[in-house]
C-alpha positions in Angstrom: 2.8 18.8 4.1 4.4 19.7 0.8 4.1 16.5 -1.1 1.6 13.7 -1.1 2.1 10.4 0.7 1.2 8.7 -2.6 0.5 10.0 -6.1 -2.2 9.2 -8.7 0.5 7.6 -10.8 1.6 5.3 -8.0 -2.0 4.4 -7.3 -2.5 3.6 -11.0 0.6 1.3 -11.0 -0.6 -0.5 -7.9 -4.1 -0.9 -9.5 -3.1 -2.0 -13.0 0.2 -3.9 -12.6 -0.6 -7.6 -12.5 2.3 -8.2 -10.1 1.0 -5.6 -7.6 -0.5 -6.8 -4.3 -3.3 -4.3 -5.0 -4.0 -5.5 -8.6 -7.6 -4.7 -9.6 -8.6 -3.0 -6.3 -10.0 0.5 -6.3 -7.7 3.5 -5.8 -9.6 4.5 -2.7 -8.9 1.1 -1.1 -5.3 1.3 -2.2 -4.8 4.8 -0.9 -6.4 4.0 2.5 -4.1 0.9 2.8 -1.0 2.8 1.8 -1.9 5.6 4.2 -2.1 3.2 7.1 1.5 2.1 6.2 2.6 5.7 5.8 1.1 6.6 9.2 3.0 3.9 11.0 6.2 5.6 10.0 5.3 9.2 9.8 3.3 10.9 12.5 0.8 13.2 10.9 -1.5 15.3 13.0 -3.8 16.2 10.1 -5.1 13.2 8.1 -7.3 15.4 5.9 -4.2 17.4 4.9 -2.5 14.1 3.8 -5.3 13.6 1.3 -5.5 17.3 0.1 -3.6 16.4 -3.1 -6.6 14.4 -4.3 -9.9 15.9 -5.2 -11.7 16.4 -2.0 -14.6 18.3 -0.5 -16.0 18.8 2.9 -19.5 17.2 3.1 -20.3 18.2 6.7 -18.2 19.9 9.4 -16.6 16.5 10.3 -16.9 14.5 7.1 -14.8 14.7 3.9 -15.2 13.0 0.5 -12.0 12.1 -1.3 -12.2 11.1 -5.0 -9.7 9.3 -7.2 -9.1 9.1 -11.0 -10.7 5.7 -11.3 -13.9 7.2 -9.9 -13.6 5.4 -6.6 -14.3 7.5 -3.5 -13.7 7.3 0.2 -15.3 9.2 3.1 -13.3 10.3 6.1 -14.9 11.3 9.4 -13.1 13.2 12.1 -14.2 12.9 15.7 -12.8 13.5 19.2 -12.2 10.7 21.7 -10.6 11.4 25.0 -9.4 14.8 23.7 -7.7 13.3 20.6 -8.7 13.5 17.0 -9.5 10.1 15.5 -10.4 9.4 11.8 -12.5 6.7 10.4 -12.4 5.7 6.7 -15.4 4.3 4.9 -16.1 3.5 1.2 -19.4 4.5 -0.2 -20.5 2.9 -3.5 -23.2 5.4 -4.4 -22.3 8.9 -3.2 -25.3 10.8 -4.8 -28.0 11.2 -2.2 -26.0 9.3 0.4 -26.7 10.0 4.0 -23.2 10.3 5.2 -24.1 10.0 8.9 -25.5 6.5 8.1 -22.1 5.5 6.6 -20.4 5.7 10.0 -23.0 3.8 12.1 
Protein backbone atom coordinates (compact mmCIF):
# COMPACT_ATOMS: atom_id res chain seq x y z
CA UNK A 1 0.00 0.00 0.00
CA UNK A 2 1.61 3.26 -1.06
CA UNK A 3 -0.86 5.76 0.40
CA UNK A 4 -3.02 5.78 3.53
CA UNK A 5 -6.73 5.03 3.39
CA UNK A 6 -7.18 8.25 5.41
CA UNK A 7 -4.78 11.01 6.49
CA UNK A 8 -4.30 12.80 9.80
CA UNK A 9 -5.63 15.96 8.11
CA UNK A 10 -8.83 14.19 7.04
CA UNK A 11 -9.27 12.79 10.55
CA UNK A 12 -8.87 16.30 11.97
CA UNK A 13 -11.51 17.67 9.58
CA UNK A 14 -13.93 14.92 10.56
CA UNK A 15 -13.28 15.49 14.25
CA UNK A 16 -13.39 19.30 14.41
CA UNK A 17 -15.84 20.32 11.66
CA UNK A 18 -19.27 20.88 13.25
CA UNK A 19 -21.05 19.62 10.12
CA UNK A 20 -19.15 16.29 10.18
CA UNK A 21 -20.93 13.08 11.15
CA UNK A 22 -17.94 12.35 13.41
CA UNK A 23 -17.80 15.78 15.08
CA UNK A 24 -16.21 15.52 18.53
CA UNK A 25 -15.32 11.83 18.30
CA UNK A 26 -11.79 10.55 18.81
CA UNK A 27 -9.59 10.06 15.78
CA UNK A 28 -9.20 6.38 16.72
CA UNK A 29 -12.96 5.84 16.49
CA UNK A 30 -13.16 7.83 13.25
CA UNK A 31 -10.26 5.89 11.69
CA UNK A 32 -11.83 2.56 12.61
CA UNK A 33 -15.21 3.60 11.18
CA UNK A 34 -13.65 4.90 7.98
CA UNK A 35 -11.53 1.76 7.65
CA UNK A 36 -14.68 -0.38 7.75
CA UNK A 37 -16.09 1.68 4.86
CA UNK A 38 -12.75 1.51 3.00
CA UNK A 39 -12.59 -2.28 3.47
CA UNK A 40 -16.06 -2.75 1.96
CA UNK A 41 -14.75 -1.34 -1.32
CA UNK A 42 -11.06 -2.28 -1.25
CA UNK A 43 -10.01 -5.79 -0.37
CA UNK A 44 -6.93 -5.55 1.81
CA UNK A 45 -5.08 -8.63 3.00
CA UNK A 46 -3.02 -6.78 5.59
CA UNK A 47 -5.01 -4.58 7.95
CA UNK A 48 -1.92 -3.61 9.93
CA UNK A 49 -0.31 -2.30 6.73
CA UNK A 50 -3.33 -0.02 6.21
CA UNK A 51 -2.57 1.64 9.55
CA UNK A 52 1.22 1.79 9.02
CA UNK A 53 1.06 5.50 8.12
CA UNK A 54 0.04 6.27 11.71
CA UNK A 55 2.32 5.88 14.71
CA UNK A 56 2.14 2.22 15.62
CA UNK A 57 3.97 -0.41 17.56
CA UNK A 58 3.66 -4.10 18.05
CA UNK A 59 2.72 -4.89 21.66
CA UNK A 60 2.75 -8.68 21.35
CA UNK A 61 3.16 -11.04 18.40
CA UNK A 62 -0.53 -10.56 17.50
CA UNK A 63 -1.42 -7.15 19.00
CA UNK A 64 -0.65 -3.65 17.66
CA UNK A 65 -1.19 -0.24 19.23
CA UNK A 66 -2.09 2.57 16.81
CA UNK A 67 -1.86 6.19 18.04
CA UNK A 68 -3.33 9.36 16.58
CA UNK A 69 -2.49 13.06 16.86
CA UNK A 70 -5.39 13.75 19.27
CA UNK A 71 -3.79 11.24 21.70
CA UNK A 72 -6.49 8.65 21.06
CA UNK A 73 -5.39 5.07 20.54
CA UNK A 74 -6.73 1.80 19.22
CA UNK A 75 -5.54 -1.73 19.68
CA UNK A 76 -5.76 -4.26 16.86
CA UNK A 77 -5.51 -8.00 17.43
CA UNK A 78 -4.81 -10.45 14.63
CA UNK A 79 -5.94 -14.07 14.93
CA UNK A 80 -6.70 -17.05 12.73
CA UNK A 81 -10.15 -18.52 12.29
CA UNK A 82 -10.71 -21.40 9.88
CA UNK A 83 -7.37 -20.63 8.24
CA UNK A 84 -8.20 -16.95 7.62
CA UNK A 85 -6.76 -13.92 9.37
CA UNK A 86 -9.30 -11.90 11.30
CA UNK A 87 -8.76 -8.57 13.04
CA UNK A 88 -10.50 -7.15 16.07
CA UNK A 89 -10.41 -3.45 16.97
CA UNK A 90 -10.66 -2.22 20.55
CA UNK A 91 -10.19 1.13 22.21
CA UNK A 92 -8.22 1.33 25.43
CA UNK A 93 -8.56 4.47 27.54
CA UNK A 94 -5.46 3.93 29.66
CA UNK A 95 -2.66 2.25 27.75
CA UNK A 96 0.05 2.45 30.42
CA UNK A 97 0.18 -0.82 32.35
CA UNK A 98 -2.72 -2.19 30.29
CA UNK A 99 -3.04 -5.97 30.06
CA UNK A 100 -3.75 -6.18 26.34
CA UNK A 101 -4.96 -9.77 26.56
CA UNK A 102 -7.79 -8.60 28.84
CA UNK A 103 -8.84 -5.97 26.28
CA UNK A 104 -9.98 -8.72 23.89
CA UNK A 105 -11.88 -10.93 26.34
